[in-house]
C-alpha positions in Angstrom: -6.6 14.3 47.4 -7.3 16.9 44.6 -10.5 16.9 42.8 -11.3 18.4 39.3 -13.3 21.5 39.7 -15.9 20.6 37.0 -16.6 17.0 38.1 -20.0 16.6 40.0 -19.5 15.5 43.4 -21.9 12.4 42.8 -19.5 11.2 40.4 -16.3 11.9 42.6 -18.0 9.5 45.4 -18.6 6.6 42.9 -15.1 6.5 41.3 -13.5 5.2 44.3 -15.7 2.4 44.0 -15.0 1.5 40.8 -12.6 -1.5 40.1 -11.4 -3.8 36.9 -13.9 -6.8 36.6 -12.2 -10.1 37.5 -12.7 -11.5 34.0 -10.5 -8.6 32.6 -7.4 -9.7 34.8 -4.4 -10.6 32.7 -4.7 -14.5 31.6 -2.0 -16.9 33.0 -3.6 -19.8 30.9 -3.2 -18.6 27.5 -0.7 -20.4 25.1 1.6 -18.6 22.7 2.4 -18.1 19.8 -0.7 -15.7 18.5 -2.0 -15.7 15.0 -5.3 -14.3 13.1 -8.2 -15.8 11.9 -10.1 -13.3 9.9 -10.7 -10.3 12.2 -9.7 -11.9 15.2 -6.5 -12.8 17.2 -6.3 -16.1 18.6 -3.8 -18.0 20.6 -2.0 -21.6 20.1 -5.6 -23.3 21.1 -7.7 -21.3 18.6 -9.3 -19.2 21.3 -9.8 -15.5 20.9 -7.1 -13.4 22.6 -7.9 -9.9 22.7 -5.2 -7.4 22.9 -6.2 -5.3 25.9 -2.8 -3.4 25.9 -1.0 -0.4 26.9 2.2 1.2 26.3 5.3 1.3 28.5 7.5 3.8 26.9 10.8 5.2 27.6 13.5 3.0 26.0 12.8 4.5 22.7 13.8 7.7 24.5 12.1 10.9 26.0 14.8 13.7 25.1 13.2 16.3 23.0 16.2 16.8 21.0 17.6 20.1 22.4 19.8 21.0 25.5 21.7 18.3 27.8 20.2 14.8 27.9 20.9 14.8 31.6 18.3 17.4 32.5 15.0 16.5 33.0 13.5 19.6 31.8 14.5 18.6 28.3 12.6 15.4 28.3 8.9 15.1 27.4 6.8 16.6 30.0 9.9 16.6 32.1 10.0 12.9 32.3 13.6 11.6 31.9 13.3 7.8 31.0 17.2 7.4 30.9 16.8 5.5 27.9 15.0 2.6 29.7 11.3 1.9 30.2 10.0 4.8 32.4 9.9 4.6 36.1 12.5 2.2 36.8 13.9 5.0 38.8 10.8 5.2 40.9 9.3 1.8 41.3 10.5 -1.9 41.6 9.7 -3.5 38.0 7.5 -6.1 39.8 5.4 -3.2 41.5 5.0 -1.7 38.2 3.9 -5.0 36.2 1.7 -5.5 39.2 -0.1 -2.3 38.6 -0.5 -3.3 34.8 -2.3 -6.4 35.9 -4.5 -4.4 38.4 -5.8 -2.5 35.9 -6.7 -5.1 33.4 -3.8 -5.0 31.2 -3.0 -8.4 29.2 -0.4 -7.1 26.8 2.4 -4.6 26.6 3.5 -2.5 23.5 7.2 -2.0 24.4 8.7 0.9 22.2 12.7 0.7 21.3 14.7 2.5 19.0 17.3 1.2 16.7 20.1 3.6 18.6 19.0 1.4 21.6 19.9 -1.9 20.1 23.2 -0.6 19.3 23.9 1.7 22.3 26.7 0.2 24.5 27.0 2.7 27.4 25.7 1.4 30.4 22.4 3.3 31.9 23.1 5.7 34.8 22.4 4.4 38.2 19.8 7.0 38.8 17.8 5.6 35.9 17.2 2.4 37.5 17.5 3.5 41.1 14.7 1.6 42.3 16.0 -1.6 40.6 19.5 -1.8 41.6 20.1 -5.2 40.0 20.1 -3.5 36.5 23.2 -1.3 37.4 25.8 -1.3 34.9 23.6 -2.7 32.1 23.2 -1.5 28.5 19.8 -0.2 27.5 19.4 -3.4 25.5 20.1 -5.7 28.5 17.6 -3.7 30.6 14.9 -4.2 27.9 15.9 -7.9 27.8 15.1 -8.0 31.8 11.8 -5.9 31.2 10.7 -8.5 28.5 11.6 -11.5 30.6 9.7 -10.0 33.7 6.6 -9.0 31.8 6.2 -12.5 30.1 7.0 -14.3 33.4 3.8 -12.3 34.8 1.8 -13.9 32.0 1.5 -10.6 29.8 2.1 -10.6 26.1 4.8 -8.3 24.7 4.7 -6.7 21.6 8.0 -5.4 20.3 7.6 -1.7 18.6 10.4 -0.2 16.7 9.3 3.4 17.9 12.2 5.5 16.4 15.6 5.5 14.9 17.1 7.5 17.5 16.7 7.8 21.0 14.6 10.6 21.3 10.9 11.7 21.6 8.7 11.1 18.8 6.8 12.5 16.5 7.5 15.6 14.6 10.4 16.5 11.8 12.6 14.8 14.2 14.9 12.5 12.1 12.5 9.6 12.7 9.8 10.3 10.3 10.5 7.1 8.4 12.2 3.5 9.0 15.0 5.0 7.0 15.0 8.7 8.0 18.4 8.5 10.1 19.6 4.9 8.7 19.4 3.0 5.7 16.7 0.5 5.2 19.0 -2.7 5.1 20.1 -1.6 8.5 16.5 -1.2 9.8 15.7 -4.7 8.5 18.6 -6.4 9.9 18.0 -4.7 13.4 14.3 -6.2 13.1 15.9 -9.8 12.2 18.3 -9.4 15.3 15.5 -8.3 17.7 12.9 -11.0 16.4 15.7 -14.0 16.9 16.9 -12.4 20.4 13.1 -13.4 21.8 12.4 -16.1 19.4 12.3 -18.6 22.3 9.8 -16.8 24.3 6.3 -17.5 23.2 5.0 -14.6 25.2 6.8 -12.2 22.6 4.0 -12.1 20.5 4.3 -9.4 18.0 6.8 -7.0 15.8 5.3 -3.7 15.6 7.2 -2.7 12.6 7.4 1.2 12.8 5.6 3.9 14.9 3.8 7.0 12.9 5.2 7.0 9.5 5.0 10.5 8.2 6.4 13.4 6.1 9.8 14.8 6.7 10.5 18.6 5.4 10.6 17.7 2.0 9.1 14.4 1.1 6.0 12.4 1.9 6.0 8.6 2.5 3.7 6.7 0.0 1.7 3.2 0.0 2.9 1.4 -3.3 5.0 3.7 -5.5 7.9 1.3 -5.2 10.3 4.1 -4.3 12.5 4.5 -1.2 9.7 5.9 0.4 7.2 3.3 -0.1 5.8 2.1 3.4 3.9 -0.8 1.8 6.8 -2.2 0.0 9.5 -1.6 3.1 6.8 -3.2 5.5 6.0 -6.3 3.3 9.8 -6.9 2.8 10.7 -6.7 6.2 7.9 -8.8 7.6 8.8 -11.7 5.4 12.4 -11.5 6.4 11.2 -11.6 10.0 9.1 -14.6 9.4 11.5 -16.4 7.2 14.8 -15.5 8.8 14.0 -15.1 12.5 10.7 -16.2 13.9 7.7 -17.5 11.9 5.5 -17.1 15.3 5.4 -13.3 15.5 2.5 -11.3 14.6 3.2 -8.7 12.2 2.0 -5.3 13.0 1.7 -2.6 10.2 0.7 0.8 11.1 -0.9 3.0 8.4 0.7 6.1 7.5 0.4 9.1 10.0 0.7 12.0 7.9 1.3 13.6 4.2 1.4 16.8 2.9 2.0 20.2 4.0 -0.1 21.1 7.2 -1.1 24.5 5.8 -4.6 25.6 4.8 -4.7 25.5 0.9 -2.2 22.8 0.5 -2.9 19.0 0.2 -2.6 17.2 3.6 -4.3 14.4 5.4 -3.9 11.3 8.0 -4.2 8.2 5.5 -3.9 6.1 8.3 -5.1 2.6 6.9 -7.2 3.9 3.9 -4.5 2.7 1.7 -5.0 -0.8 2.5 -8.3 -1.1 0.8 -6.6 -1.0 -2.4 -3.6 -2.6 -1.8 -3.1 -4.8 1.1 -0.1 -7.1 2.4 0.2 -10.8 1.9 2.7 -12.4 4.1 4.5 -15.5 3.5 2.6 -17.0 6.4 -1.1 -16.4 6.4 -2.6 -15.8 9.8 0.0 -13.4 11.0 -0.9 -9.9 9.8 -2.4 -7.1 12.0 -3.0 -3.6 11.1 -2.8 -0.8 13.8 -3.9 2.9 13.9 -3.4 5.7 16.3 -6.1 8.3 17.5 -6.0 11.1 19.8 -8.8 13.9 20.3 -6.2 16.7 19.2 -5.5 15.2 15.7 -7.9 14.8 12.9 -8.4 13.2 9.5 -6.9 16.2 7.9 -5.4 17.9 11.3 -1.6 17.2 12.1 -2.5 17.9 15.9 -0.3 21.0 16.0 -1.2 24.1 17.8 0.4 27.3 16.2 3.0 26.3 13.5 1.4 23.5 11.6 -2.0 24.2 12.9 -4.8 24.3 10.0 -8.5 25.0 10.3 -9.4 21.4 9.7 -11.7 19.8 12.3 -9.9 17.8 15.2 -11.4 14.4 16.1 -12.9 16.0 19.0 -14.6 18.5 17.0 -16.8 15.7 15.2 -20.1 14.6 16.4 -20.5 11.2 17.8 -21.9 9.9 14.3 -19.3 11.9 12.4 -16.6 10.6 14.5 -17.7 6.7 13.7 -18.1 7.2 10.1 -14.5 8.6 9.9 -13.1 6.1 12.2 -14.7 3.4 10.1 -13.2 4.7 7.1 -10.0 5.3 8.2 -9.2 2.1 10.0 -11.9 0.0 11.4 -13.2 -1.2 8.0 -10.3 -3.7 8.2 -11.9 -5.8 10.8 -15.6 -4.5 10.0 -15.5 -6.3 6.5 -15.1 -10.1 6.2 -13.7 -11.9 3.5 -11.6 -9.2 1.8 -8.0 -9.4 0.7 -7.6 -6.7 3.6 -9.6 -8.2 6.3 -7.4 -8.6 9.3 -7.6 -7.6 13.1 -7.2 -3.9 13.7 -5.2 -2.8 16.7 -5.6 0.8 18.0 -2.0 0.7 19.3 -2.2 4.4 20.6 -4.9 6.2 22.1 -5.2 8.4 25.1 -6.2 11.5 27.1 -5.2 13.8 29.7 -6.8 12.7 33.0 -6.5 14.9 36.4 -5.0 18.0 34.7 -7.7 20.1 33.5 -8.9 18.2 30.6 -11.7 20.1 28.6 -15.2 18.8 28.0 -14.5 18.6 24.3 -11.6 16.2 25.3 -13.7 14.1 27.8 -16.5 13.7 25.0 -14.0 12.7 22.7 -12.8 9.7 24.9 -16.0 8.7 26.0 -17.2 8.4 22.5 -13.9 6.7 21.2 -14.1 4.1 24.0 -17.8 3.6 22.9 -16.5 2.8 19.4 -13.9 0.4 20.8 -16.6 -1.4 22.9 -19.1 -1.4 19.9 -16.6 -2.9 17.3 -14.7 -5.3 20.0 -11.5 -4.0 18.7 -8.0 -4.6 20.1 -6.5 -1.6 21.8 -3.3 -0.4 23.6 -3.6 2.9 25.8 -0.6 5.5 25.9 0.9 5.6 28.1 0.9 3.3 31.1 3.6 5.1 33.4 4.1 8.5 34.2 5.5 10.8 37.0 3.6 12.7 39.5 4.9 15.6 42.0 2.1 15.9 45.0 -0.5 14.3 42.3 0.0 16.8 39.9 2.3 16.5 36.5 1.7 15.4 32.8 -1.5 13.3 33.9 -1.8 11.1 30.7 -0.5 7.8 32.2 -2.8 5.5 34.0 -0.3 4.9 36.8 2.1 7.5 38.0 5.0 7.5 40.6 6.6 10.1 42.4 10.4 10.5 43.3 9.9 8.8 46.6 8.1 6.0 45.0 4.4 6.6 46.0 1.9 5.4 43.3 -0.9 7.5 42.0 -3.3 5.2 40.1 -6.3 5.3 37.8 -8.4 4.5 40.5 -7.5 6.6 43.3 -10.6 8.4 43.1 -9.9 11.7 41.4 -9.4 10.4 37.9 -12.4 11.1 35.7 -11.2 8.3 33.1 -11.8 5.4 35.6 -15.5 4.9 34.9 -14.7 4.6 30.9 -11.6 2.4 31.1 -13.7 0.2 33.6 -16.3 -0.2 31.0 -13.5 -0.6 28.2 -11.6 -3.2 30.1 -14.5 -5.1 31.4 -16.8 -4.8 27.9 -18.1 -8.3 27.0 -16.7 -9.4 23.4 -16.2 -12.4 21.6 -14.3 -15.2 23.5 -13.7 -18.7 23.3 -12.9 -20.8 20.3 -12.8 -19.1 16.6 -13.1 -21.4 13.9 -10.8 -21.2 10.8 -11.8 -19.0 7.9 -11.0 -18.7 4.4 -8.2 -16.5 3.5 -8.1 -14.0 0.5 -4.9 -12.8 -0.4 -3.7 -10.1 -2.9 -0.7 -10.6 -5.3 1.0 -7.1 -6.4 3.6 -7.5 -8.6 3.7 -3.9 -9.2 7.5 -3.1 -9.1 9.0 -6.3 -8.8 8.7 -9.9 -7.5 5.7 -10.6 -5.1 6.4 -14.5 -4.1 4.4 -15.0 -1.1 5.0 -18.8 -1.1 8.0 -19.9 1.2 8.3 -22.9 -1.0 8.9 -20.9 -4.1 11.2 -18.5 -2.3 13.6 -21.4 -1.4 13.6 -22.7 -5.1 15.5 -21.1 -8.2 13.9 -18.3 -10.2 11.0 -19.8 -12.1 11.0 -16.9 -14.9 14.4 -15.1 -14.8 13.9 -11.7 -15.9 10.2 -11.3 -15.2 8.3 -10.0 -12.5 6.7 -13.0 -10.6 3.9 -13.7 -8.0 3.2 -16.7 -6.1 0.2 -17.5 -3.7 1.1 -18.3 -0.2 1.5 -21.9 0.4 -2.0 -23.9 0.5 -3.6 -21.1 -1.5 -4.6 -21.2 -5.3 -5.0 -18.4 -7.7 -8.6 -17.4 -8.1 -8.5 -14.0 -9.7 -6.6 -11.8 -12.2 -7.0 -8.3 -13.6 -6.8 -7.7 -17.2 -4.3 -4.9 -16.8 -2.3 -3.8 -13.8 -0.7 -7.2 -13.1 -2.8 -7.7 -9.8 -3.8 -11.1 -8.8 -6.2 -12.8 -6.0 -5.6 -15.8 -4.2 -7.5 -18.1 -1.8 -7.7 -21.3 0.3 -11.7 -21.4 0.3 -12.9 -24.9 -0.1 -9.4 -26.5 -0.4 -7.1 -27.6 2.3 -3.7 -28.8 0.5 0.0 -28.2 0.4 1.5 -27.6 -2.9 4.2 -29.9 -4.3 6.5 -29.8 -7.4 5.4 -27.1 -9.7 5.2 -26.7 -13.2 6.0 -23.6 -15.3 3.8 -23.2 -18.1 4.8 -21.1 -21.3 2.8 -22.8 -24.1 -0.3 -24.5 -25.0 0.9 -28.3 -24.5 -1.5 -29.0 -21.8 -4.6 -28.0 -23.9 -6.1 -31.0 -24.9 -7.5 -31.4 -28.8 -11.3 -30.4 -29.0 -11.0 -28.6 -25.6 -10.1 -25.0 -26.9 -11.7 -22.7 -24.1 -10.3 -19.4 -25.7 -10.4 -20.0 -29.5 -7.7 -17.5 -31.1 -5.9 -16.6 -27.8 -2.9 -17.9 -26.5 -3.8 -20.5 -23.5 -1.3 -21.1 -20.7 -3.0 -24.3 -19.3 -1.9 -26.2 -16.0 -1.1 -30.0 -16.4 -4.4 -32.2 -15.6 -4.6 -32.6 -11.9 -2.8 -29.2 -11.2 -4.1 -25.7 -10.6 -2.8 -22.3 -11.0 -0.6 -21.0 -8.0 1.0 -17.9 -9.8 2.2 -16.2 -12.8 4.8 -13.9 -14.1 4.7 -10.6 -16.5 7.2 -8.8 -18.3 6.2 -5.5 -18.5 2.2 -5.7 -18.7 2.3 -8.9 -20.6 1.8 -12.4 -19.3 5.0 -14.4 -19.6 4.1 -17.7 -17.6 1.9 -19.6 -15.6 2.9 -21.1 -12.4 1.0 -24.4 -11.7 1.1 -27.2 -8.7 -0.5 -30.3 -8.3 -3.6 -30.5 -6.1 -6.2 -32.7 -5.0 -8.3 -31.8 -8.1 -9.6 -33.9 -10.9 -10.0 -33.5 -14.6 -13.6 -31.8 -15.1 -14.9 -29.8 -18.0 -14.4 -25.9 -17.1 -15.8 -22.6 -18.2 -14.1 -19.6 -19.6 -14.3 -16.1 -17.7 -13.6 -13.3 -19.8 -12.9 -10.0 -18.4 -11.2 -8.1 -21.3 -14.1 -5.8 -21.7 -15.8 -5.6 -18.1 -15.6 -7.2 -14.6 -16.4 -10.8 -14.4 -16.4 -12.1 -11.2 -19.9 -13.4 -10.4 -22.5 -11.9 -8.1 -21.2 -10.9 -4.5 -17.7 -12.1 -5.0 -15.6 -12.5 -2.0 -12.1 -10.9 -1.8 -12.9 -7.6 -2.6 -11.8 -5.1 -5.1 -8.1 -6.6 -5.6 -7.3 -4.4 -8.7 -9.2 -1.0 -8.2 -10.2 0.6 -11.4 -9.3 -2.3 -13.8 -11.4 -5.1 -15.1 -11.0 -8.4 -13.3 -12.0 -12.0 -13.7 -12.5 -14.2 -11.0 -13.4 -18.0 -10.6 -16.5 -19.0 -8.2 -15.4 -20.2 -4.5 -16.0 -23.7 -5.4 -13.6 -23.4 -8.5 -10.1 -23.4 -9.3 -8.3 -21.8 -12.0 -6.5 -24.0 -14.4 -5.5 -21.6 -17.3 -4.9 -17.9 -18.5 -5.5 -16.8 -22.2 -4.3 -13.6 -23.7 -3.8 -12.6 -27.2 -0.7 -11.3 -29.1 -2.7 -9.1 -31.5 -1.4 -5.8 -32.5 -4.1 -3.9 -30.5 -3.1 -5.9 -27.5 -0.7 -5.5 -24.6 -0.7 -9.6 -24.2 -2.4 -9.1 -20.9 -4.6 -11.7 -19.3 -8.3 -11.7 -21.2 -9.5 -14.9 -19.6 -9.3 -17.6 -17.0 -10.0 -21.3 -17.4 -12.2 -22.1 -14.2 -12.8 -25.6 -13.2 -15.0 -27.2 -10.1 -13.3 -28.3 -7.1 
């Protein structure tokens, strides 16, 4: 047994006695599919299901990009996965999966590449030496078997599109974006294919859309500009395709942007992570399916790429921050998503990668960071996925990042073998007390953003003909109503607060025919008012101008209303829920116990025919 030189003897004597609490063992009795309620993930019975996950990498590739793919030395850390999940050459699959359960894992993030999906070359016999039944199969067929065996063991599986090509991630490597080495349409089609492939397995619970979106040599990704590098638009589109064309049951996991800018002192650069979601968040056709994710390692930082040498800047890494500074940065970059309730961006946040080296000489700063990061995961009761679960070892030496290692003879070196300093922190994390049991449904708050094109979040309206040809159209998810609008910028806010219903036949309103005599609620302005018994569920715009109001019948009665003006300032009441759905713009919003029944605007010369007022009525 090899002990770390810096570890106190007393600690080493205690480590072998540590074990995962029985309560943290993988649950067999949970019921798929999973969905979300506010910041929590729940199973089909509405009970909290915390993703205590790990990454079983390899199928997306381990080759570094130069030299022969057959040589182990040309693979990351010398670990050649053979285009399949790592370790199948060294241990039977059942043994590997049993190891996951031993350490308290209940779910697996399972990376794949788009190249893997189409790779017809059989895996080598060496790659599956410990699992001879897999000989002669393609990488995708091996992936199928891994998915089947993981879910049969009670584990949830999250499909993760890690790379375009089957090689190690994540530099300037042709895998920077979802469309770096392929067309966006091909990427979308691959996701529809993969989601359909496992749609009958209720323990395949999620689609993790793409890993660590980042800059290539020339261009940055962005969040909302509407171009070919717009990660917000691409993830929104493929998510809706997955839910409508393949499987409505999957959680849709959207990772923040991992890097923008040039990593040289004096040039703009940063890790935006999930910060852009505060101003522009996703609204899927199925509420309760969105999960946001982010990655954190000690050697990266809020403005540090993680590079050493070329690409290294003087910015602090996360490990350089004090505990209080680290908490502040983490909350700003990711944890606000789950930490702030009743916002348009509120969702579970899944830290789908974090990790640190174990036995092999990790310094005090790295250790302190890991302990502090685990503390924050426990403090926030966050869902997480450790990177990686499986690695190689040679006489108890090797990469050291994995929680479970196997040597060429099939001998396992585990987290709890007595000489891994991470064991105590892992035990605290995996056994931490958090929310359990039933989670009551909560109101959804959803942003509409027809910034560059249609934003139809209604399944019903997507299946019907265009309700205002040539205009940019926005529609709330089915069961939600429009409650807020921006004066400029075209943004809207939807909710189901206080009202449970399913919309029926819609009405498109382009004039004042439904305004009753004597009830002019915006004198001198053009009013697009819904018919009696209907409420606003969407709108359309041409340029910045209002074009039409979309109305649907609901369980509402004709009542007197009030006019909410927002042409000169915000008018959203005190402590409005939903958050700032149009940052930097004037906004109007009905109260939670109201519904919007009309939009007013003016065609005066000095006006852009943008929304000026809402007509709000009591539910």
